[in-house]
N, C-alpha and C positions, 0 to 999 in steps of 0.2 A: 504494500500500500504506500503510495506516494504521500509526501508531506502536504501537498496542496489538496489532496483528497481528504486527508484527516482534518485539515483546517476548515473544510466545508461542513464538517459534522458538528452537532451540538455537543456540549460537554458531557451530558448524561449518556449520549450514544458512544462517545469515546470511552467512557468508563466501562460501559457494557462490553465493548469490543476488547478492552484490555483483559477483562475477566475471561472472556471466551478464548483469547489467544494464550493466556496463562494456562488454562486447562488443556488447551491443545498442546502446549509445550510439555506439560506433564505427561500427556499421552505419548508424545514423540520420544521423550526420554525413556519412558517405560519400554516402548517398542525397540528402541536402540539397545537397551540393556538385554532384551530378549533376542537380539540379533535378527529382528524382523524388519527393521527399518533399512530400506535400500537407498533412500535419498537423504543422507545425513546433512546435506546443505540446507534442508528445510528447517532444521532446528535453528541455524544461524539466521535465516530469514525471519522466522517468527520472533526471535529475540530482538532483532533490529526493529521490527514493526512495533513491538511493545515499547522499546526505547523511544521511538519517534512519537508515539502517542503520549507517553509520559512527558516528553520534552515540550510538546505543544500545550499540554495541560499546565505545565509550569510557566510557560510564556504567558498564558491567559491569566494565571494567578498573579504574576508580576504586574501585568497591565492593570488589573483591578486594584492591586495594592498601590500603584502609582497614582491612580485616579483618586483613591481615598486620601492619599497624602496631599495631593493638589487641592482637593476640596477643603481639607483641614487648614491648609495654609491660607486659602482665600477667604475663609470665614472670619 
């Protein structure tokens, strides 16, 4: 999933997708341990997707924090 696609999603949708991807990652790790996983690169892709989503959530939190600070200074 690309960053611009993630930015188009709402925050609650991103949180839901993070949960889905984390459970998917657990399944992939389990399959890998059982030697059933043929495409191990999928694990790396899922980890990076989770990291991208968390990064965008952190960016949104920082923007909100900065808005609150500016409103506090202007009051």
